[in-house]
C-alpha positions in Angstrom: 10.5 2.2 -24.8 10.8 5.4 -22.4 8.9 6.2 -19.5 7.1 9.6 -18.4 9.3 11.2 -15.9 8.1 10.5 -12.6 4.3 12.3 -11.0 4.7 13.5 -7.8 1.4 13.8 -5.6 0.1 17.1 -4.1 0.3 17.3 -0.6 -1.0 14.8 1.8 -3.8 16.2 4.6 -4.8 12.9 6.4 -4.5 14.3 10.0 -4.4 10.9 11.3 -1.7 8.8 13.3 0.4 7.2 10.8 2.6 4.3 11.4 3.9 1.6 9.5 1.7 -0.2 7.2 -1.4 1.7 9.1 -3.2 5.0 9.4 -5.7 6.0 11.7 -5.7 5.8 15.6 -4.9 3.0 17.6 -7.0 1.0 19.0 -9.8 2.2 16.9 -12.7 0.1 16.9 -12.9 -0.9 13.7 -10.4 -2.1 11.6 -10.0 -1.9 8.0 -7.3 -4.0 6.1 -6.9 -3.8 2.3 -4.9 -6.1 0.3 -3.2 -4.7 -3.0 -0.3 -5.1 -5.2 1.1 -1.7 -6.5 1.1 -2.5 -9.9 -2.7 -3.9 -10.2 -4.8 -0.7 -11.9 -7.7 -1.2 -9.7 -5.8 -1.1 -6.4 -4.7 2.3 -8.2 -8.7 3.0 -8.5 -9.3 2.2 -5.2 -6.4 4.0 -3.2 -6.9 7.2 -5.3 -10.8 7.2 -5.2 -12.0 4.7 -2.5 -9.2 5.9 0.1 -9.4 9.7 0.5 -13.1 8.9 1.7 -12.8 6.3 3.7 -9.8 8.8 5.3 -12.1 11.9 5.6 -15.5 9.5 6.8 -13.8 7.1 8.8 -10.7 7.7 9.6 -10.1 11.2 10.3 -13.6 10.9 13.0 -11.4 7.9 15.1 -14.1 5.4 14.3 -11.3 3.2 11.8 -7.6 2.5 11.6 -6.9 1.3 8.1 -4.1 -1.3 7.1 -2.5 -1.8 4.0 -1.4 -5.1 3.3 1.1 -6.4 0.6 0.0 -9.5 -1.7 2.4 -8.9 -4.7 1.4 -11.3 -7.6 1.7 -9.5 -10.9 6.0 -10.1 -11.3 9.1 -8.7 -10.6 8.0 -5.3 -10.2 5.1 -5.6 -8.1 8.0 -7.6 -5.6 10.2 -4.7 -5.7 7.5 -2.0 -5.1 6.4 -4.1 -2.2 9.9 -4.1 -0.8 10.4 -0.5 -1.2 7.2 0.7 0.6 8.2 -2.5 3.4 11.6 -0.2 4.0 9.3 2.8 3.5 7.3 1.6 6.8 10.5 1.0 8.6 10.7 5.1 8.5 7.3 5.8 9.2 6.9 7.4 5.6 4.9 4.3 4.1 2.0 6.2 3.3 4.0 9.0 0.9 5.8 6.1 -0.5 2.3 4.3 -1.2 0.9 7.5 -2.8 4.2 7.7 -5.2 4.0 4.1 -6.0 0.6 4.2 -7.0 0.8 8.1 -8.3 3.3 6.4 -11.3 1.6 3.5 -11.8 2.0 2.8 -15.9 1.3 -0.7 -16.3 2.5 -4.5 -15.3 5.7 -5.3 -15.5 7.5 -2.7 -18.6 9.6 -0.8 -16.3 7.5 1.5 -14.1 9.2 0.2 -11.0 12.8 -0.2 -12.2 15.3 -0.1 -9.3 16.1 3.3 -10.7 12.2 4.9 -10.9 12.0 3.4 -7.5 14.7 5.3 -6.1 13.2 8.7 -7.1 10.3 7.7 -5.9 11.6 7.1 -2.6 13.4 10.2 -2.9 10.1 12.5 -3.7 8.4 10.6 -0.9 11.6 12.0 2.1 13.4 8.8 2.9 16.3 8.4 4.2 18.1 7.0 1.4 21.7 5.9 2.5 19.5 3.5 4.8 17.0 2.9 1.4 19.5 1.8 -0.6 20.9 -0.9 1.6 17.6 -2.5 1.9 17.3 -2.2 -1.6 20.6 -4.9 -2.3 19.9 -7.9 -4.5 20.2 -10.3 -1.8 18.0 -8.1 1.3 15.5 -7.4 -0.9 15.0 -10.8 -2.0 15.0 -12.3 1.9 12.6 -9.3 2.8 10.3 -10.0 0.2 10.3 -13.4 0.9 9.7 -12.6 4.6 6.9 -10.4 3.6 5.3 -13.3 1.1 5.2 -15.7 3.7 3.0 -13.5 6.4 0.8 -12.2 3.7 0.2 -15.5 2.1 -0.8 -17.2 5.1 -3.6 -14.4 6.1 -4.5 -14.1 2.7 -4.7 -17.4 2.3 -7.1 -18.1 5.4 -9.5 -15.4 5.0 -10.1 -16.7 1.1 -8.3 -13.8 -0.5 -7.1 -14.1 -4.1 -7.6 -10.8 -5.8 -6.2 -7.3 -5.1 -8.0 -5.2 -3.8 -9.4 -7.2 -1.1 -10.9 -5.2 1.9 -11.6 -7.0 5.4 -13.8 -5.0 8.0 -12.7 -6.3 11.3 -11.2 -9.9 9.7 -14.8 -10.2 7.5 -13.8 -9.7 3.5 -16.0 -7.6 1.6 -18.0 -8.9 -1.6 -17.0 -5.4 -3.1 -14.5 -2.8 -2.0 -16.9 0.3 -2.5 -17.0 2.8 -0.4 -20.8 1.9 -0.2 -19.7 -2.3 1.1 -17.5 -0.6 3.2 -19.8 2.1 5.2 -22.2 -0.3 5.9 -19.7 -2.9 7.2 -18.5 -0.3 9.6 -21.6 0.8 10.7 -22.4 -3.4 11.4 
């Protein structure tokens, strides 16, 4: 199977502070966490349809800080994508890499997140490729993913999270991660 060429998302204009896995003003009154797997089609839909509304209506107003939480469970390619995103976070380029990964999601475990494609996405996201390649070396990547999984699984378990996307507002898991539910939880 031949995969299509890399899809490069359009220009980004968040007008918000980005660092690590978070976007928004540190210390904002409301913290939203979204638990995602880069291979999950529902996560892609959330990132493309709901996240822009959260950014425009809640983050840019200084009310909310949004943090991504990795919950890679759909297979080997999910793990590679999670490691790639973590490496991007070290360079403060998590969100451009996040957007690259979702823009290029083509299905589960079909080669979408092969090493060659992830390298292309990292380059398109503007990462320092020497540092990125070092982090993607097999043993280092496995160790990085083990650490990511240990943190994420423990936190997800405490919150009762077992599916993606899952969204918490100030630590409370929403039954539905749609924009109306998020607005209602933020206002509460």
